[in-house]
C-alpha positions in Angstrom: -4.9 3.2 24.4 -4.8 5.1 28.3 -4.6 8.0 28.9 -1.1 7.7 29.3 -0.3 6.0 26.8 -1.1 8.2 24.9 0.6 11.1 26.8 3.3 8.3 25.8 3.0 8.4 22.4 2.6 12.4 22.1 5.9 13.1 23.6 7.3 9.7 21.2 5.0 12.1 17.7 6.9 15.1 19.3 10.8 13.7 19.6 10.5 12.4 16.0 8.3 14.2 14.5 10.9 15.6 11.7 11.8 11.8 10.7 8.4 10.2 11.4 5.0 10.0 10.3 2.4 8.7 11.8 -1.2 6.8 10.8 -3.5 6.0 13.7 -6.9 4.1 13.5 -9.1 5.0 15.7 -12.9 3.8 16.0 -14.2 6.7 18.9 -11.4 10.3 18.1 -13.2 11.6 21.1 -11.0 9.2 22.8 -7.9 10.2 21.7 -6.4 13.1 24.3 -6.6 16.6 22.1 -2.6 17.0 22.2 -2.4 14.2 20.6 -5.6 14.9 18.1 -4.0 18.4 17.3 -1.3 17.0 15.6 -2.6 15.1 13.5 -5.4 15.2 10.0 -8.3 13.7 11.3 -10.0 12.4 8.4 -13.2 10.2 8.5 -14.5 6.9 6.3 -18.1 5.8 6.0 -18.5 2.3 6.3 -19.2 0.7 2.9 -22.5 -1.4 1.6 -21.7 -5.0 0.1 -22.3 -4.2 -3.9 -19.4 -0.7 -3.2 -17.3 -3.4 -1.6 -17.9 -6.1 -4.1 -17.4 -3.9 -6.8 -13.9 -2.7 -4.6 -13.1 -6.4 -4.7 -13.1 -6.9 -8.5 -10.8 -4.0 -8.8 -8.4 -5.3 -6.6 -9.3 -9.0 -8.3 -8.7 -7.6 -11.4 -5.6 -5.7 -10.5 -4.0 -8.9 -9.3 -5.0 -11.1 -12.6 -7.9 -13.2 -10.6 -9.8 -14.5 -13.0 -13.5 -15.8 -12.7 -14.0 -13.1 -10.1 -18.0 -11.5 -10.2 -20.2 -14.1 -9.0 -17.8 -16.1 -6.3 -16.5 -12.3 -5.0 -20.3 -10.9 -5.1 -21.1 -14.3 -3.3 -18.2 -13.9 -0.7 -18.5 -9.8 0.2 -21.8 -10.5 1.4 -21.2 -14.0 3.7 -18.1 -12.1 4.7 -18.4 -9.2 5.4 -23.2 -8.9 6.2 -22.9 -5.8 8.0 -21.0 -2.4 6.4 -17.9 -2.1 7.2 -14.7 0.4 6.4 -12.1 -0.4 3.7 -10.0 -0.8 6.6 -11.7 -4.2 7.6 -11.8 -5.3 3.9 -7.9 -5.6 4.0 -7.7 -8.0 7.1 -10.4 -10.0 6.3 -9.1 -10.6 2.2 -7.1 -13.0 3.3 -10.1 -15.1 4.5 -12.4 -14.2 1.7 -9.2 -15.5 -0.6 -9.0 -19.0 0.8 -12.4 -19.5 0.2 -12.6 -17.9 -2.8 -10.4 -20.7 -4.0 -12.1 -23.5 -2.1 -15.3 -23.0 -4.1 -13.4 -22.8 -8.0 
């Protein structure tokens, strides 16, 4: 996001801070201008290992009542996410995950 766009976002955040909550995600927080950073709670997340990701995907599948998942989840999580990935990235790929998962059943 350009500095000009961030300035515009800052003004929007100022004008609507009473009625709106903003959630921003970035890879490099130092690229965000100080006025925007000062209006945010900064939360940093570590990338998950394949084992952690597989465990979380199993929990989601159980909550969604998808059966016979353990071996497939481990295989697919290592296949789709060969390098550690933030959990927010997992949700992006989750539809692809299920598309392949159901082909294996």
